[in-house]
C-alpha positions as MATLAB code, in Angstrom:
seq = 'XXXXXXXXXXXXXXXXXXXXXXXXXXXXXXXXXXXXXXXXXXXXXXXXXXXXXXXXXXXXXXXXXXXXXXXXXXXXXXXXXXXXXXXXXXXXXXXXXXXXXXXXXXXXXXXXXXXXXXXXXXXXXXXXXXXXXXXXXXXXXXXXXXXXXXXXXXXXXXXXXXXXXXXXXXXXXXXXXXXX';
ca = [
       7.174  -17.693   -7.733;
       8.998  -19.824   -5.209;
      10.205  -18.401   -1.870;
      10.723  -14.995   -3.442;
       9.350  -11.867   -1.831;
       8.587   -9.185   -4.368;
       8.449   -5.506   -3.552;
       6.471   -2.767   -5.285;
       5.322    0.790   -4.787;
       3.123    3.264   -6.556;
       2.191    6.906   -6.232;
      -1.272    7.967   -7.286;
      -2.218   11.610   -6.916;
      -4.446   13.982   -8.841;
      -7.295   14.296   -6.365;
      -7.965   17.067   -3.895;
      -5.156   17.960   -1.464;
      -4.460   15.197    1.042;
      -5.811   12.304   -1.023;
      -2.596   11.048   -2.653;
      -1.580    7.459   -1.956;
       1.857    5.870   -1.996;
       1.627    2.282   -0.760;
       4.625    0.013   -0.571;
       3.922   -3.704   -0.812;
       5.754   -6.918   -0.103;
       4.190  -10.041   -1.591;
       5.221  -13.658   -1.497;
       4.175  -17.214   -0.776;
       3.078  -17.758    2.816;
       4.922  -21.098    2.896;
       8.246  -19.248    2.863;
       9.819  -16.060    4.132;
       6.637  -14.029    3.575;
       4.702  -16.255    5.960;
       7.325  -15.689    8.637;
       7.370  -11.921    8.031;
       3.557  -11.796    8.011;
       3.199  -13.716   11.276;
       5.922  -11.652   12.954;
       4.296   -8.377   11.910;
       0.837   -9.528   13.009;
       2.117  -10.637   16.406;
       4.368   -7.603   16.970;
       1.802   -4.878   17.625;
       3.259   -1.506   18.625;
       1.455    1.530   19.987;
       0.869    3.985   17.154;
       1.797    1.399   14.508;
      -1.013   -1.140   14.711;
      -1.026   -3.809   12.069;
      -4.455   -4.876   10.861;
      -5.791   -7.185    8.203;
      -7.279   -5.608    5.097;
     -11.004   -6.208    5.229;
     -13.962   -5.408    3.009;
     -16.071   -4.989    6.119;
     -15.926   -6.320    9.643;
     -15.528  -10.081    9.538;
     -14.737  -10.199    5.781;
     -10.978  -10.508    5.255;
      -9.648  -10.490    1.698;
      -7.546  -13.149    0.043;
      -4.641  -13.211   -0.299;
      -4.360  -12.270    3.366;
      -3.139   -8.682    3.519;
      -1.638   -6.875    6.484;
      -1.741   -3.076    6.625;
       1.049   -1.251    8.459;
       1.089    2.514    9.013;
       4.262    4.298    7.867;
       3.782    6.976   10.524;
       2.952    6.955   14.205;
      -0.814    7.247   14.523;
      -1.789    9.569   17.366;
      -5.181   10.911   16.349;
      -8.556    9.143   16.505;
      -9.766   10.767   13.289;
      -6.631    9.627   11.457;
      -7.163    6.134   12.865;
     -10.799    6.058   11.739;
      -9.871    7.126    8.194;
      -6.951    4.677    8.041;
      -8.948    1.782    9.482;
     -12.065    2.629    7.485;
     -11.838    4.283    4.086;
      -8.222    3.315    3.385;
      -8.483   -0.203    4.813;
     -11.454   -0.919    2.541;
      -9.621    0.647   -0.417;
      -6.601   -1.591    0.108;
      -8.813   -4.672    0.419;
     -10.537   -3.795   -2.856;
      -7.180   -3.080   -4.538;
      -5.975   -6.560   -3.572;
      -9.083   -8.150   -5.071;
      -8.709   -5.976   -8.181;
      -5.171   -7.371   -8.512;
      -6.481  -10.925   -8.428;
      -9.234  -10.057  -10.918;
      -6.656   -8.476  -13.262;
      -4.427  -11.557  -13.031;
      -1.483   -9.876  -11.287;
      -1.950  -12.414   -8.511;
      -3.041  -15.795   -9.894;
      -6.569  -16.535   -8.610;
      -5.804  -20.225   -8.168;
      -2.890  -19.291   -5.877;
      -4.614  -16.532   -3.881;
      -4.623  -18.652   -0.723;
      -0.882  -19.274   -1.068;
       0.216  -15.612   -1.101;
       0.410  -12.993    1.599;
       0.890   -9.236    1.370;
       2.156   -6.556    3.684;
       1.108   -3.059    2.640;
       2.834   -0.067    4.177;
       0.408    2.874    4.172;
       0.810    6.634    4.407;
      -1.926    9.217    4.697;
      -1.397   12.928    4.346;
      -1.679   14.424    7.851;
      -4.158   16.980    6.452;
      -6.902   14.326    6.551;
      -7.183   15.067   10.270;
      -8.148   18.708    9.753;
      -9.925   18.579    6.388;
     -13.631   18.787    7.142;
     -14.321   18.589    3.389;
     -12.336   15.363    2.873;
     -13.897   13.405    0.034;
     -13.838    9.793    1.237;
     -14.957    8.459   -2.163;
     -11.950   10.052   -3.895;
      -9.614    8.973   -1.070;
     -10.960    5.413   -1.413;
     -10.563    5.308   -5.210;
      -7.016    6.712   -5.146;
      -5.827    4.248   -2.480;
      -7.549    1.376   -4.296;
      -5.846    2.279   -7.570;
      -2.450    2.801   -5.898;
      -2.650   -0.570   -4.132;
      -3.478   -2.348   -7.383;
      -0.648   -0.579   -9.207;
       1.899   -1.336   -6.456;
       0.955   -5.024   -6.618;
       1.148   -5.021  -10.425;
       4.616   -3.478  -10.318;
       5.781   -5.926   -7.637;
       4.621   -8.965   -9.561;
       6.049   -7.634  -12.844;
       9.324   -6.640  -11.125;
       9.004   -3.042  -12.321;
      10.873   -0.928  -12.844;
      13.464   -3.310  -14.222;
      17.135   -2.851  -13.423;
      17.809   -2.163  -17.116;
      15.228    0.651  -17.171;
      16.619    2.113  -13.951;
      20.192    2.094  -15.231;
      19.119    3.642  -18.534;
      17.055    6.393  -16.893;
      18.986    7.067  -13.685;
      20.417   10.409  -14.810;
      17.105   11.578  -16.288;
      15.153   11.344  -13.035;
      15.331   13.787  -10.139;
      13.449   13.102   -6.929;
      10.578   15.587   -6.698;
      11.353   16.769   -3.161;
      15.082   16.936   -3.794;
      14.385   19.218   -6.762;
      11.941   21.302   -4.720;
      14.621   21.725   -2.066;
      17.113   22.774   -4.723;
      14.602   25.353   -5.954;
      13.994   26.616   -2.408;
      10.313   25.600   -2.488;
      10.187   23.182    0.412;
];
């Protein structure tokens, strides 16, 4: 991969309510456009949309360097603690899983950078029974899958063109059925 930035996303659900994950990732070589985007995002902190490095634990950043960005404005301390704790660790582990699986070449891990856009269901703030282990595993799996799809350039344009008329967006269909 030269100066290309690849984009991927994945949706992983199936756990208790509020635990679904749908990360969006951008990945590329830090010597090109990704490095510029990464540095700009890291330096451009905005209230409610903090950008933080994915870490396994304090003082242990993963490689390739990975920047987490919240898709929504964060206004609640509990949301922040879950995002910057359980989910941050899940993303870090998902990145390492991607290297282990070969989606990101191990020998080039220091050359790549990732930006992961993260969403959490707002119900995590009020769910006193939130299962952090399940939340962690779902976000880890979703991160790995989003990276896999980005690096494999999936879905392909041929698949999309072939299946375009067979796919209806879930929430569009729910709106059509009057269930939203």
